KELUMVO-919031 format. One record per residue (C-alpha): residue number from 0; residue in three letters; x, y, z. Coordinates in nm, 2 decimals, padded with zeros to 4 digits. Example, Ala and Ser with C-alpha at 12.3 -4.5 7.8 and 13.67 -1.06 7.14 Angstrom:
REM KELUMVO-919031
+-----+---------+--------+--------+--------+
: num : residuo :     px :     py :     pz :
+-----+---------+--------+--------+--------+
:   0 :     ALA :  01.23 : -00.45 :  00.78 :
:   1 :     SER :  01.37 : -00.11 :  00.71 :
+-----+---------+--------+--------+--------+
This chain:
REM KELUMVO-919031
+-----+---------+--------+--------+--------+
: num : residuo :     px :     py :     pz :
+-----+---------+--------+--------+--------+
:   0 :     MET :  10.00 :  08.61 :  08.71 :
:   1 :     SER :  09.76 :  08.75 :  08.45 :
:   2 :     SER :  09.56 :  09.07 :  08.48 :
:   3 :     THR :  09.24 :  08.87 :  08.47 :
:   4 :     LYS :  09.35 :  08.70 :  08.78 :
:   5 :     TYR :  09.42 :  09.01 :  08.98 :
:   6 :     GLY :  09.31 :  09.31 :  08.77 :
:   7 :     ALA :  09.38 :  09.58 :  09.02 :
:   8 :     LEU :  09.75 :  09.51 :  09.00 :
:   9 :     SER :  09.87 :  09.75 :  08.74 :
:  10 :     ALA :  10.19 :  09.69 :  08.53 :
:  11 :     VAL :  10.36 :  09.98 :  08.72 :
:  12 :     PHE :  10.28 :  09.80 :  09.05 :
:  13 :     ILE :  10.42 :  09.47 :  08.93 :
:  14 :     ALA :  10.73 :  09.65 :  08.79 :
:  15 :     SER :  10.78 :  09.82 :  09.12 :
:  16 :     ILE :  10.75 :  09.50 :  09.31 :
:  17 :     LEU :  11.02 :  09.34 :  09.09 :
:  18 :     LEU :  11.25 :  09.63 :  09.16 :
:  19 :     THR :  11.21 :  09.63 :  09.54 :
:  20 :     GLY :  11.23 :  09.27 :  09.64 :
:  21 :     CYS :  11.00 :  09.06 :  09.85 :
:  22 :     GLY :  10.82 :  09.03 :  10.18 :
:  23 :     VAL :  10.75 :  09.25 :  10.46 :
:  24 :     SER :  11.12 :  09.33 :  10.46 :
:  25 :     GLY :  11.11 :  09.48 :  10.11 :
:  26 :     LEU :  11.30 :  09.80 :  10.20 :
:  27 :     ALA :  11.50 :  09.61 :  10.46 :
:  28 :     VAL :  11.62 :  09.37 :  10.19 :
:  29 :     SER :  11.75 :  09.66 :  09.99 :
:  30 :     GLU :  11.93 :  09.80 :  10.30 :
:  31 :     GLU :  12.06 :  09.46 :  10.38 :
:  32 :     ARG :  12.22 :  09.42 :  10.04 :
:  33 :     LYS :  12.38 :  09.76 :  10.07 :
:  34 :     MET :  12.52 :  09.68 :  10.42 :
:  35 :     MET :  12.64 :  09.33 :  10.31 :
:  36 :     ASN :  12.82 :  09.49 :  10.01 :
:  37 :     GLU :  12.99 :  09.74 :  10.25 :
:  38 :     ALA :  13.09 :  09.47 :  10.48 :
:  39 :     ALA :  13.25 :  09.28 :  10.20 :
:  40 :     GLY :  13.41 :  09.59 :  10.05 :
:  41 :     ALA :  13.22 :  09.54 :  09.72 :
:  42 :     GLU :  13.05 :  09.79 :  09.50 :
:  43 :     GLU :  12.67 :  09.75 :  09.45 :
:  44 :     SER :  12.59 :  09.59 :  09.12 :
:  45 :     PRO :  12.27 :  09.65 :  08.92 :
:  46 :     GLU :  12.00 :  09.38 :  08.93 :
:  47 :     THR :  12.04 :  09.30 :  08.56 :
:  48 :     GLU :  11.79 :  09.02 :  08.55 :
:  49 :     THR :  11.53 :  09.21 :  08.74 :
:  50 :     GLU :  11.57 :  09.52 :  08.52 :
:  51 :     GLU :  11.52 :  09.30 :  08.21 :
:  52 :     LYS :  11.19 :  09.17 :  08.36 :
:  53 :     VAL :  11.07 :  09.52 :  08.44 :
:  54 :     ALA :  11.17 :  09.64 :  08.09 :
:  55 :     ALA :  10.97 :  09.36 :  07.94 :
:  56 :     ILE :  10.66 :  09.44 :  08.15 :
:  57 :     GLU :  10.69 :  09.81 :  08.07 :
:  58 :     ALA :  10.73 :  09.74 :  07.70 :
:  59 :     SER :  10.43 :  09.51 :  07.69 :
:  60 :     SER :  10.21 :  09.76 :  07.87 :
:  61 :     ASN :  10.34 :  10.09 :  07.73 :
:  62 :     VAL :  10.45 :  10.21 :  08.08 :
:  63 :     GLU :  10.72 :  10.47 :  08.08 :
:  64 :     ALA :  11.03 :  10.35 :  08.26 :
:  65 :     GLU :  11.08 :  10.67 :  08.46 :
:  66 :     SER :  10.73 :  10.66 :  08.60 :
:  67 :     GLU :  10.71 :  10.59 :  08.97 :
:  68 :     ALA :  10.35 :  10.69 :  09.04 :
:  69 :     VAL :  10.11 :  10.40 :  09.10 :
:  70 :     PRO :  09.77 :  10.50 :  08.94 :
:  71 :     ASP :  09.45 :  10.42 :  09.13 :
:  72 :     PRO :  09.31 :  10.08 :  09.02 :
:  73 :     ASP :  09.02 :  10.09 :  08.79 :
:  74 :     PRO :  08.77 :  09.82 :  08.91 :
:  75 :     SER :  08.60 :  09.83 :  08.57 :
:  76 :     SER :  08.92 :  09.70 :  08.40 :
:  77 :     SER :  08.89 :  09.37 :  08.58 :
:  78 :     GLU :  08.64 :  09.08 :  08.55 :
:  79 :     ASP :  08.72 :  08.98 :  08.91 :
:  80 :     ALA :  08.53 :  09.08 :  09.22 :
:  81 :     ILE :  08.78 :  09.30 :  09.41 :
:  82 :     SER :  08.67 :  09.46 :  09.73 :
:  83 :     GLY :  08.82 :  09.66 :  10.02 :
:  84 :     ALA :  08.60 :  09.46 :  10.26 :
:  85 :     VAL :  08.83 :  09.18 :  10.37 :
:  86 :     PRO :  08.66 :  08.91 :  10.57 :
:  87 :     GLU :  08.77 :  08.89 :  10.94 :
:  88 :     GLU :  08.88 :  08.53 :  10.90 :
:  89 :     VAL :  09.10 :  08.62 :  10.61 :
:  90 :     GLN :  09.25 :  08.91 :  10.81 :
:  91 :     ARG :  09.33 :  08.68 :  11.10 :
:  92 :     GLU :  09.49 :  08.42 :  10.88 :
:  93 :     VAL :  09.70 :  08.67 :  10.69 :
:  94 :     ILE :  09.82 :  08.86 :  11.00 :
:  95 :     ALA :  09.91 :  08.53 :  11.16 :
:  96 :     VAL :  10.14 :  08.45 :  10.86 :
:  97 :     LEU :  10.28 :  08.80 :  10.87 :
:  98 :     GLN :  10.36 :  08.77 :  11.24 :
:  99 :     GLU :  10.51 :  08.43 :  11.18 :
: 100 :     GLN :  10.74 :  08.58 :  10.91 :
: 101 :     ILE :  10.85 :  08.86 :  11.13 :
: 102 :     SER :  10.92 :  08.62 :  11.42 :
: 103 :     ALA :  11.13 :  08.40 :  11.19 :
: 104 :     TYR :  11.31 :  08.70 :  11.05 :
: 105 :     ASN :  11.40 :  08.82 :  11.40 :
: 106 :     ARG :  11.55 :  08.48 :  11.51 :
: 107 :     SER :  11.73 :  08.44 :  11.17 :
: 108 :     ASP :  11.53 :  08.12 :  11.10 :
: 109 :     LEU :  11.57 :  08.07 :  10.73 :
: 110 :     GLU :  11.33 :  07.78 :  10.69 :
: 111 :     GLY :  11.07 :  07.95 :  10.90 :
: 112 :     TYR :  11.09 :  08.27 :  10.70 :
: 113 :     MET :  11.08 :  08.09 :  10.36 :
: 114 :     SER :  10.78 :  07.89 :  10.47 :
: 115 :     THR :  10.57 :  08.21 :  10.47 :
: 116 :     LEU :  10.66 :  08.29 :  10.10 :
: 117 :     SER :  10.49 :  08.17 :  09.79 :
: 118 :     ARG :  10.70 :  07.94 :  09.56 :
: 119 :     ASP :  10.48 :  08.08 :  09.27 :
: 120 :     ALA :  10.53 :  08.45 :  09.37 :
: 121 :     VAL :  10.47 :  08.75 :  09.15 :
: 122 :     GLY :  10.74 :  08.98 :  09.29 :
: 123 :     PHE :  11.05 :  08.75 :  09.35 :
: 124 :     ASP :  11.22 :  08.43 :  09.27 :
: 125 :     TYR :  11.18 :  08.19 :  09.56 :
: 126 :     GLU :  11.53 :  08.03 :  09.54 :
: 127 :     LYS :  11.71 :  08.35 :  09.48 :
: 128 :     GLU :  11.53 :  08.50 :  09.78 :
: 129 :     LYS :  11.63 :  08.20 :  09.99 :
: 130 :     GLN :  12.00 :  08.25 :  09.89 :
: 131 :     HIS :  11.99 :  08.62 :  09.98 :
: 132 :     MET :  11.82 :  08.57 :  10.32 :
: 133 :     GLN :  12.07 :  08.30 :  10.41 :
: 134 :     ALA :  12.35 :  08.54 :  10.35 :
: 135 :     ALA :  12.17 :  08.82 :  10.53 :
: 136 :     PHE :  12.11 :  08.60 :  10.84 :
: 137 :     GLU :  12.48 :  08.50 :  10.84 :
: 138 :     GLN :  12.61 :  08.86 :  10.81 :
: 139 :     LEU :  12.35 :  09.07 :  10.97 :
: 140 :     ASP :  12.17 :  09.09 :  11.30 :
: 141 :     SER :  11.82 :  09.24 :  11.25 :
: 142 :     THR :  11.51 :  09.30 :  11.45 :
: 143 :     MET :  11.18 :  09.39 :  11.29 :
: 144 :     THR :  10.87 :  09.53 :  11.46 :
: 145 :     LEU :  10.53 :  09.56 :  11.31 :
: 146 :     THR :  10.38 :  09.89 :  11.42 :
: 147 :     GLU :  10.07 :  09.93 :  11.20 :
: 148 :     PHE :  09.88 :  09.74 :  10.94 :
: 149 :     THR :  09.57 :  09.81 :  10.72 :
: 150 :     PHE :  09.40 :  09.58 :  10.48 :
: 151 :     ASP :  09.34 :  09.73 :  10.13 :
: 152 :     GLN :  09.21 :  09.52 :  09.85 :
: 153 :     TYR :  09.06 :  09.17 :  09.85 :
: 154 :     ASP :  09.00 :  08.94 :  09.56 :
: 155 :     GLU :  08.77 :  08.65 :  09.63 :
: 156 :     GLN :  08.98 :  08.43 :  09.40 :
: 157 :     GLY :  09.25 :  08.43 :  09.65 :
: 158 :     PHE :  09.45 :  08.75 :  09.68 :
: 159 :     VAL :  09.46 :  09.02 :  09.95 :
: 160 :     THR :  09.68 :  09.33 :  10.00 :
: 161 :     VAL :  09.78 :  09.46 :  10.34 :
: 162 :     VAL :  09.97 :  09.78 :  10.39 :
: 163 :     THR :  10.22 :  09.76 :  10.68 :
: 164 :     LEU :  10.44 :  10.00 :  10.87 :
: 165 :     VAL :  10.75 :  09.84 :  11.03 :
: 166 :     GLU :  11.06 :  09.94 :  11.21 :
: 167 :     VAL :  11.39 :  09.75 :  11.14 :
: 168 :     GLU :  11.71 :  09.78 :  11.33 :
: 169 :     THR :  12.01 :  09.61 :  11.15 :
: 170 :     THR :  12.37 :  09.56 :  11.27 :
: 171 :     VAL :  12.65 :  09.43 :  11.05 :
: 172 :     LYS :  12.81 :  09.15 :  11.25 :
: 173 :     ALA :  13.16 :  09.21 :  11.11 :
: 174 :     THR :  13.18 :  09.59 :  11.17 :
: 175 :     GLY :  12.91 :  09.67 :  11.43 :
: 176 :     LYS :  12.76 :  09.93 :  11.20 :
: 177 :     ARG :  12.39 :  09.99 :  11.29 :
: 178 :     VAL :  12.11 :  10.12 :  11.08 :
: 179 :     LYS :  11.75 :  10.19 :  11.18 :
: 180 :     ASN :  11.47 :  10.22 :  10.92 :
: 181 :     VAL :  11.10 :  10.29 :  10.93 :
: 182 :     MET :  10.92 :  10.17 :  10.61 :
: 183 :     GLN :  10.58 :  10.12 :  10.47 :
: 184 :     ASN :  10.50 :  09.83 :  10.24 :
: 185 :     ALA :  10.21 :  09.71 :  10.03 :
: 186 :     ASN :  10.22 :  09.34 :  10.06 :
: 187 :     MET :  10.03 :  09.09 :  09.85 :
: 188 :     PHE :  09.93 :  08.75 :  09.98 :
: 189 :     GLN :  09.78 :  08.47 :  09.78 :
: 190 :     LYS :  09.58 :  08.17 :  09.90 :
: 191 :     GLU :  09.75 :  07.84 :  09.84 :
: 192 :     PRO :  09.64 :  07.48 :  09.94 :
: 193 :     ASP :  09.84 :  07.51 :  10.26 :
: 194 :     GLY :  09.74 :  07.86 :  10.35 :
: 195 :     TRP :  09.82 :  08.22 :  10.28 :
: 196 :     LYS :  10.17 :  08.30 :  10.14 :
: 197 :     MET :  10.34 :  08.63 :  10.07 :
: 198 :     SER :  10.37 :  08.68 :  09.69 :
: 199 :     ALA :  10.50 :  09.03 :  09.66 :
: 200 :     SER :  10.59 :  09.35 :  09.84 :
: 201 :     LEU :  10.60 :  09.71 :  09.72 :
: 202 :     VAL :  10.79 :  09.97 :  09.92 :
: 203 :     MET :  10.56 :  10.28 :  09.94 :
: 204 :     GLU :  10.74 :  10.62 :  09.94 :
+-----+---------+--------+--------+--------+
């Protein structure tokens, strides 16, 4: 996705998205990978392909690799009309997709979960995400609860960002180990012919 299509998304934001995974479960995905590796007795391996993508983005935009700060978007840098005023209809539609995703996640419904994600996503590879979630559903028992949400930026060309606060309780089926996390994510949705789909998620620290 080009900067002219969604100018408020800085290179740092996109790089951070690629590092954190997708969906409302961005941080949960990271924790799931850790717990799955522990269950299998394996060491965590670096996301080589993802790191290469991030390095390419940083090199092309002169962003320092160690920078974690996300600068405030500069509306003047984009030709698009980006506004914080998200239409009520858009809010209802996006939250419905978000709730559908969480419901599918909680019942380990792979197809239901993947149906809420974009196949042309900014922050993840659809097929790789599907493989990961299939393994996660097989090995982990997780429950996610949406506690807060706030709409941030809206692009009339078909993008909207919603900041969410979720609680996730995860149990490794093989060992019984339990972990509870509370996390805040900035989630980007894009409008597609069949409705809104999640395109990226950035864990906010």
